[in-house]
N, C-alpha and C positions, 0 to 999 in steps of 0.2 A: 504494500500500500504506500502510495506517494504521500509523504508528509507535507503539511502546509509549508509554503515557501519560507515563512519567517522562522520555521523550525529547522530549516536547512541552510545554515549560513554559508556553507561552501558553494552550494548551488546559486544562492543569491549573489555571492561574490563573483561567480562565473558570469552571471547575467550582467553584472555591473561592468566587468572587464570587457565582455563582448560588446556592450554598448559603446565603450571607448573605441573598440576596434571598428565598429560601424562608423563612428565619427571620423576615425582615421581613414577608412576606405573612401568615405564621401570627400574628405579633404584631398586625397590623392586624385580622385576623379575630377574634382573641381580645379585643382592645380593644372592637371593635364589638359583639360578642356579649355581653360582660360589661356594657357600657354599656346595651344594650337590656334585659337582664334586671334590672340593678341600678337603672335610672333611670326606670321606668315612671311614677313619681309626678312626678319633676322635669319630664318632657316635658309634663305637663298644665299646668305653671306657665309655662314659657317658650314653649309652642306646639309641638304635636306635629310639625308640618311643619318647624319650625326645628331641632328636636333629634333626633327619632327618624329622620327621613329622612336626616340626615347620618350617623347611625350605620350605617344600611343601606348608604349609599354607601361607608363605610369598609370594610365587609365585602366589598363589590363590588370595590373596588380591591385588597383583599388577595387575592381569588380571581384577579384579572387578573395580579397580580405572581407568584403561584404558577404560573399557566399559563405565563407568560413565562419563568420560571426553568427549568421543566422543558423547555420548548421550546428554550431556549438550550443546555442540557446535551446534548440530542439533536443539535442542529445542530453543536455543537463536537465531539462524539464521531464523527459521521459525516463531518465536514468537507464538508458539503453547502453549496455556494455559495448556492443558492436559499433554504435554510432560514436561513442566516446573514443574508442580506439581509432576509428577512422579519422575523427577530428584531430586527435593528437598526431597521428602519422602525417596528415596533410600539413598541419602546422609545422612539423619538423622539416618536411620537404621544402615548404615555402621559405622558412627561415634559412635553410641550408643554401638555397639558390640565391637569396638576397645577400647572404654573407659572402658567397663566392663572387657575386657581382661587385660588392663593395671592395673586396680585395683586388679584383682585377682592375677596377677604376683607379685604385692607388698605383697599381703597377703600370698603368697606361697614362697617368695624369700628365706627366711631362710631355710625352710625345703627342698626346691628345691636344693640349693647348698649343703646342708649336705647329701641329698639323693644321689646326683651325686658322691660325694666324697666316700660314703660308697660303692656304686656300683663299683667304680674304684678299691678300695681296694679289694673287693671280687673277681672281675675278675682277678686281678693280682695274688692273692694268690691261687685261686682255679682253674683257667682256663688257665693262661699263661703257655705256654710250652705244654699244653695238647690238646688244640684246635687250629688249624692252623689259623683260621680267627682272633681269639683273640690275638694270638701270633704275627701275622703279624701287626695287628693294634697297639699293644703296641710298637713293634720294630720301626715301621715307626714314631709313635708319639714321642718316646723318642729321636730318631735320629734327626728328623726334628725340633722339638721344643727345643732340647738340654736340656733335663731334665731326671730325673731318679726317679722312684717310683711315689708316690702321693703327699706327703708332702715334703717341703724343708728338706734336710738332712735325707730323708726317706729311706735310703738303707735297713734298717732293715726289711722293709715290705717283702723282699724276703726270710727272714729267716724262715725256716720250711714251705715254700710254696711248692706247687706241683712241680714247676720248681726246687727248691732247692733240694728236695729229689731225683728228677730224675737225675739231672746232677752230684750230689755229692755222688751217690751210689758207694760203693767200687766195682770195676770190678771183684775182686776175691771173694768177699763175697756179694752176691747180696742183702741180707737182712740187710746189715750193711752200715751206712752212714759214710763218711769220717769225721775225726775230723776237727774242725774249725782251728786247728793249722797246719793242713797239707798244704804243699806248693802247692798242687794240688786243694785245696778247692776253689771253685768259689763263690764269695759273690753276684755278680750281673751279669746280661747278658751283652753281648757285646754292645747292643744298649744304655747302660748307659755310655759308654766310649766316651771320647772327640775325635772328628775327626778333622783332619787338615783342616784349611780354605784355599781355593785357594787364593793366593795373588792378582790375576788379576780379577777374577770374584766375589770374596767375598762369594762364595757358599761353603758349606761343601763338602769335598771329601770323598772317601771311605777308606782313610788311617787313621788309629788310631794313636793318639799321643803315647800311650804306653798301649797296650791291656793287657799285663800281669800285669802291675802295677795296672791298673784299676780294674781288676777282682779278683786278689788274694793278694793284699797288706795286710800285717798282722799288720802294725804299726800305722794305722789310718783308715780313711774312705777308703773302705766301711766296713772293719772289725769292726770298732767302730764308734759311732756317732760323736766323736771328736778326736782330735789328730793332728799330723803334716798334713799340707795341701797336698792333692793329686791332682795334676794338671791334672791327666788323667781321672777323673770322673766328671760327672755333679753333682752339688750341689743343683740345683733348682728342686722343685717338679713339676710334670706334671699337678696337679690340677690348680695351679695358672697360669701356662703357657697356659693351655687350656682356662681358664677364660679370660686372656688377649687376646687370639686369637679370642674368641667370641666377646669381646668388641671392636675389630677393626671394626666389622660390626656395633656394637652398636652406635659408634660415627656417622657414616654415616646415620644410621637410625634415630638417634636423630635429626640431622639437617633436614632430609626430613620430619620427623613428625612435627617439629616446623614450617616448611614452609607450610605444608599442613594445619595445624591448623589455621595459620594466613590468608592463602588464603581462606579457607572456611568461616572464619568470615567476610572477605572482601566481599565475594559473598552475604552473608546475609545482610550486610549493604547496598549493592548496590540494592538488591531486595526490601528492605524496602523503599528505596528512589526512586524507579522506578515510573516515572510519565506518561509513555505511556498509552494510552487508553486501558482499559480492563485488565491492569496488575498492578493496584495500590495496590492491597491487596494480591497478589499471594505469597504464601509460606513465611509467616513471620518467621516461624521456630524458635521460641524462644527456643524450646528444643535443637535445634542444637547448639545455642550459649552456653547454659548451659553445654551440654555434651563436646563440644570442649574445653571450658575453663577448665572444671574439668579434662579432660584427659591431657591437657597441663600442668596444675599445678601438677598433679600426677607425670608425667614423669620428670618435672623440679625440684621438691622439694623432690622426693623420699619418700613421706609420703602418707599415706592413707587419702583421703579426703571424702567429703560427698557422693561420689558414693558408698562407702562401705556400706552405709545405705541400698542400694538395696540388699545387700547380708546378712546383719545381722541387728538385731533390738536391741540387748542388749549389745554387746561387745563394748569396747571403740574403738575410731577411730585409735589409735596407736597400737592396738593388731595385732600381726603378726602370721602367721601360719595357719594350717588347721582348728583350733578351731574357727576361725572367720566366718566360713561358717555355714549355717543352718544345723540342725541335720541330715536331710534327705540326704543332699549332703555329709556330713562327713561319714555317714554310707555307702553310695555308694562307695566313694573313698577307705574307709578302707577295704571293702570287695573285691575290685578289684584293685590290685596294677597296673596291666597293663593299665587299664582305667585311673588311676591317672597319670601315667607316660605319656601316650599319650596325655591326656588333658593338662598337664603342658607343654609338648612340643609344642602343638598348640598355647597355650597362650603366651609362653615365647618369641617367636620371633615376636609376634604382638606388643610388646612393648620392643624390644631388647635394647633400649637405657638405660633401667634399668639394672644395673650391677648385676650379680648373686652374 
């Protein structure tokens, strides 16, 4: 006979923790959905496989967590041994893969950030102004995030780019490029130029502070990397701004991940202390505690811990980069850059609290 809920504190506790898991799952889905809607332009700059696929995986994990939480509540209410065992096993598997994901993100974090930066430079120099989708993405990003180029003070990235050659071609001699000393020479596109902030709403307007000074000034930036300050142009690079943009999600994800880790550990302790008949030894889940603790320490200390031993047998624990993976995995990634980018995108948002 099922006891009243208030007389079953362990079951009541599981209900409470699963309620937190439901909130956690909803938060993951909301973050992923908002990111997909809000970052269509950013994905074109950092690689759609690297960015949008990770957001879809975020939604996927949110749905899994919601399903597990509902299943856990049903199992706790009916006191069904089979359901409880299934619930515990699936939790173990989910935490296991999340832990491996977090460790692999740490192993890849240096090459991941550098790869994204190189991709941004390449798209800016070879595709900006040539393909509408890339051009629109860069214009929206530079205007919205109030940045220019990739690196800070990085206006020179436009020099000799496809856009530079196209807009600065002499209209009278089609095969001749204007001299950089010409008053008509444009050093940066209009999206690099400072826009006026609305005094009431605090939002940028479509009015430029000084478009001509921003694009053609000869006495300092953007013509030169240094010189008299140019108030009409953005000095910040878009790589750091995009990283900060992603880290806004990372903080929220970090809090949710920490909550989920401690909540899962609490469930394990409750199950080990369960005294109701027929459930005294159900799902001790020692593996769960090990993996949850390892994943938590990984995300909190930003260091590779013992879980890396699952991926490598000879490299030191502090070794970063693709060389920490087994030779077979290295060869697979090196022969398929698209697979590498898509895999990193999937894994990156699984532990987005780790900053790129």
